[in-house]
C-alpha positions as CSV (number, residue, x, y, z in Angstrom):
1,M,-22.2,-32.7,23.7
2,P,-23.8,-29.3,23.9
3,Q,-25.8,-28.1,20.9
4,K,-23.5,-26.6,18.2
5,H,-24.0,-25.0,14.7
6,R,-21.5,-26.6,12.4
7,I,-20.6,-24.6,9.3
8,L,-18.9,-26.1,6.3
9,A,-17.3,-23.4,4.0
10,L,-16.2,-24.2,0.5
11,V,-12.8,-22.7,-0.5
12,F,-11.0,-22.8,-3.8
13,H,-8.0,-21.2,-5.6
14,E,-8.2,-17.4,-5.4
15,F,-11.6,-17.2,-3.7
16,E,-12.5,-13.7,-2.6
17,N,-11.1,-13.4,0.9
18,L,-13.6,-10.9,2.2
19,D,-16.5,-13.0,1.0
20,L,-15.5,-15.6,3.6
21,F,-13.7,-13.6,6.4
22,G,-16.2,-10.8,6.4
23,P,-19.3,-12.9,7.3
24,M,-17.3,-15.1,9.6
25,G,-16.2,-12.0,11.4
26,A,-19.8,-11.4,12.2
27,I,-20.7,-15.0,13.0
28,I,-17.7,-16.4,14.9
29,P,-16.5,-13.7,17.4
30,G,-17.3,-14.4,21.1
31,S,-19.4,-17.4,20.3
32,D,-19.1,-21.0,21.5
33,Y,-22.1,-22.0,19.4
34,Y,-20.8,-21.8,15.8
35,T,-17.9,-23.9,14.5
36,L,-16.2,-23.5,11.1
37,E,-14.5,-26.1,8.8
38,L,-13.0,-25.3,5.4
39,V,-13.7,-27.6,2.5
40,N,-11.2,-27.6,-0.4
41,V,-13.2,-28.1,-3.6
42,H,-10.0,-29.0,-5.5
43,N,-9.7,-32.2,-3.4
44,L,-6.2,-31.4,-2.4
45,P,-5.5,-32.4,1.2
46,S,-3.3,-30.1,3.4
47,P,-0.6,-29.0,3.1
48,N,-1.2,-28.9,-0.7
49,G,-4.6,-27.4,0.0
50,L,-2.8,-24.3,1.4
51,E,-1.4,-23.6,-2.0
52,S,-4.7,-24.0,-3.8
53,S,-6.6,-21.3,-1.8
54,I,-4.5,-18.2,-1.9
55,K,-5.6,-14.7,-2.9
56,N,-3.2,-11.8,-2.8
57,G,-0.6,-13.8,-0.9
58,I,-3.1,-14.9,1.8
59,G,-3.2,-18.6,2.4
60,I,-5.6,-20.8,4.4
61,M,-5.4,-24.4,5.6
62,P,-8.5,-26.4,4.7
63,N,-9.8,-28.9,7.1
64,M,-11.0,-31.4,4.5
65,T,-11.4,-32.1,0.8
66,L,-14.8,-32.1,-1.0
67,T,-14.7,-35.9,-1.2
68,Q,-14.1,-36.1,2.5
69,A,-17.0,-33.8,3.2
70,L,-19.3,-35.9,1.1
71,E,-18.1,-39.1,2.9
72,D,-18.5,-37.4,6.4
73,T,-21.6,-38.7,8.1
74,K,-21.4,-36.1,10.9
75,P,-24.4,-33.7,10.6
76,F,-23.7,-30.1,9.7
77,S,-26.0,-27.0,9.9
78,T,-24.9,-24.6,7.2
79,L,-23.1,-24.8,3.8
80,F,-21.3,-21.5,3.1
81,I,-20.1,-20.6,-0.4
82,P,-18.0,-17.5,-1.1
83,G,-17.4,-16.0,-4.5
84,G,-14.5,-14.9,-6.6
85,L,-13.8,-14.6,-10.3
86,S,-11.7,-17.8,-10.2
87,M,-14.9,-19.9,-9.6
88,M,-16.5,-19.0,-12.8
89,H,-15.2,-22.1,-14.6
90,F,-16.9,-24.2,-12.0
91,L,-20.2,-23.3,-13.6
92,E,-19.3,-25.5,-16.6
93,D,-18.1,-28.4,-14.5
94,A,-21.1,-30.7,-14.2
95,I,-19.4,-33.3,-12.0
96,L,-18.3,-30.7,-9.5
97,L,-21.7,-29.1,-9.5
98,E,-23.3,-32.4,-8.8
99,K,-21.0,-33.0,-5.8
100,I,-21.7,-29.6,-4.4
101,G,-25.4,-30.1,-5.0
102,Q,-25.2,-33.2,-2.7
103,L,-24.0,-31.0,0.1
104,V,-26.6,-28.4,-0.7
105,L,-29.4,-30.9,-0.3
106,R,-28.0,-32.1,3.1
107,A,-27.6,-28.6,4.5
108,P,-30.5,-27.1,6.6
109,T,-29.2,-23.6,5.6
110,V,-27.1,-22.5,2.6
111,F,-25.4,-19.1,2.7
112,T,-23.6,-17.6,-0.3
113,V,-21.8,-14.3,-0.9
114,C,-21.2,-12.5,-4.2
115,T,-20.8,-14.9,-7.2
116,G,-21.2,-17.9,-4.8
117,S,-24.9,-17.7,-5.6
118,L,-24.1,-18.6,-9.2
119,I,-23.0,-22.0,-8.1
120,L,-26.4,-22.5,-6.5
121,A,-28.1,-21.3,-9.6
122,A,-26.0,-23.7,-11.8
123,T,-27.2,-26.6,-9.7
124,G,-30.8,-25.7,-10.3
125,V,-31.8,-25.3,-6.6
126,L,-32.6,-21.6,-7.0
127,D,-35.2,-22.1,-9.8
128,G,-38.3,-20.3,-8.8
129,R,-36.6,-18.7,-5.8
130,G,-35.4,-15.2,-5.1
131,A,-31.7,-14.5,-5.0
132,T,-29.0,-11.9,-5.6
133,C,-25.3,-11.7,-6.5
134,N,-22.5,-9.3,-7.2
135,K,-23.8,-6.0,-8.7
136,Q,-20.8,-5.5,-11.0
137,L,-21.5,-8.8,-12.8
138,F,-25.3,-8.9,-12.3
139,D,-26.4,-7.9,-15.8
140,E,-23.9,-10.1,-17.4
141,V,-24.4,-13.4,-15.6
142,T,-27.9,-13.5,-14.2
143,P,-29.6,-13.9,-17.7
144,K,-27.8,-17.3,-17.9
145,Y,-30.1,-18.5,-15.2
146,P,-33.6,-17.2,-16.2
147,R,-35.5,-19.4,-13.8
148,V,-34.1,-17.7,-10.8
149,I,-36.0,-14.7,-9.5
150,W,-33.0,-12.3,-9.4
151,K,-33.2,-9.2,-7.2
152,K,-30.8,-6.5,-8.0
153,K,-31.8,-4.1,-5.3
154,A,-30.9,-6.2,-2.3
155,R,-28.0,-6.4,0.1
156,W,-29.1,-10.0,0.7
157,V,-32.1,-12.2,-0.1
158,T,-33.6,-15.0,2.0
159,D,-35.8,-17.5,0.4
160,G,-36.5,-20.8,2.2
161,K,-33.2,-22.2,3.5
162,Y,-31.2,-20.1,1.1
163,L,-29.5,-16.8,2.0
164,T,-27.7,-15.1,-0.9
165,A,-25.7,-11.9,-0.3
166,S,-24.7,-9.3,-2.9
167,G,-21.1,-8.1,-3.6
168,V,-18.4,-8.7,-1.0
169,T,-19.1,-6.4,2.0
170,A,-22.8,-7.1,1.7
171,G,-21.8,-10.5,3.1
172,I,-21.0,-8.8,6.4
173,D,-24.5,-7.4,6.8
174,A,-25.9,-10.8,5.7
175,G,-23.6,-12.5,8.2
176,F,-25.4,-10.6,11.0
177,A,-28.8,-11.5,9.4
178,F,-27.6,-15.1,9.4
179,V,-26.9,-14.9,13.1
180,A,-30.3,-13.4,13.7
181,R,-32.0,-16.4,12.1
182,T,-29.8,-19.2,13.4
183,Y,-28.3,-18.4,16.9
184,V,-29.5,-20.3,19.9
185,A,-28.8,-18.8,23.3
186,P,-26.7,-20.8,25.8
187,E,-29.6,-21.3,28.2
188,D,-31.7,-22.8,25.4
189,R,-29.2,-25.3,24.1
190,D,-29.4,-29.0,25.0
191,D,-27.3,-32.1,24.6
192,R,-29.3,-33.9,22.0
193,P,-27.5,-34.4,18.7
194,E,-28.8,-32.5,15.7
195,I,-30.7,-34.8,13.3
196,I,-30.2,-33.8,9.7
197,A,-32.0,-35.9,7.0
198,E,-30.4,-36.6,3.7
199,G,-32.0,-34.8,0.8
200,Q,-34.3,-32.6,3.0
201,G,-34.5,-30.3,0.0
202,D,-35.3,-26.6,0.0
203,N,-37.4,-26.1,3.1
204,E,-36.2,-23.6,5.7
205,S,-35.0,-25.2,8.9
206,F,-34.7,-23.4,12.2
207,A,-32.4,-24.8,14.9
208,R,-33.9,-26.6,17.9
209,N,-34.9,-24.1,20.7
210,Y,-34.4,-21.1,18.4
211,D,-35.7,-17.9,19.8
212,S,-35.9,-15.0,17.3
213,E,-35.8,-12.2,19.9
214,K,-32.8,-13.6,21.6
215,A,-31.0,-14.2,18.3
216,I,-31.6,-10.7,17.0
217,K,-30.5,-9.2,20.3
218,Y,-27.3,-11.3,20.1
219,A,-26.6,-10.3,16.5
220,R,-26.9,-6.6,17.4
221,H,-24.6,-7.2,20.4
222,V,-21.9,-8.7,18.2
223,A,-22.3,-5.8,15.7
224,R,-21.6,-3.3,18.5
225,M,-18.7,-5.4,19.7
226,V,-16.9,-5.4,16.4
227,E,-17.9,-1.7,15.8
228,H,-20.0,-2.4,12.7
229,C,-23.1,-0.4,11.7
230,W,-25.3,-3.3,10.7
231,N,-27.7,-2.5,7.9
232,E,-30.7,-4.6,9.0
233,D,-32.8,-3.8,6.0
234,P,-31.8,-5.9,3.0
235,G,-33.7,-3.6,0.7
236,N,-31.6,-0.6,1.8
237,D,-29.1,-1.0,-1.1
238,P,-27.6,2.2,-2.5
239,F,-25.2,0.1,-4.7
240,A,-28.1,-1.1,-6.9
241,V,-28.3,2.5,-8.2
242,T,-24.6,3.2,-8.6
243,S,-24.0,-0.1,-10.4
244,A,-26.8,0.5,-12.9
């Protein structure tokens, strides 16, 4: 089977829709390389899962439960974690954090948006690493995780295999940055299955046959296609001033 980049995205009751659909609007369009599967952290299978992931009347149909994702032996390439105020109580759920942490360790790349980075911080994997999160909650929540090197002025931060985006629409810019560091052009793909080792930790992992020039060119092409002015500089962050 041709080389693919499989994304598992966590979803939960009243997650922030744009945190998920914004970046995926950058990643998925026109591509036969990326695939997306939704994982319900509430462990409710569909159709009940539809009811557990609604925000402002918008429902989604998860592909699997968290338990099923943990039992799935099929390799995946990226774990995606959106944010939303409704996930704040997850930060006190040690059992849930341990399960999510298992997926984090298996993932070659982890991409979070908004308060999704707090879940990573709560698992301890961001200790000693740079990260960012929602500006509106930054001063309130980041002191709870003092071992993380929090960066307030940043649309997104990349450290090792972790890509953390700031509030909501910053995830769109980070989505294109994600494409620029993960996309493999059709002519460079092969039929060998991806090999992902359990517990490979925090090291950054590039896809086989990855070519940075081709990936960046493709990311810019998609940005033009969806008529988005991609801010390619993560340090160009005017919202760090307005939220101070």
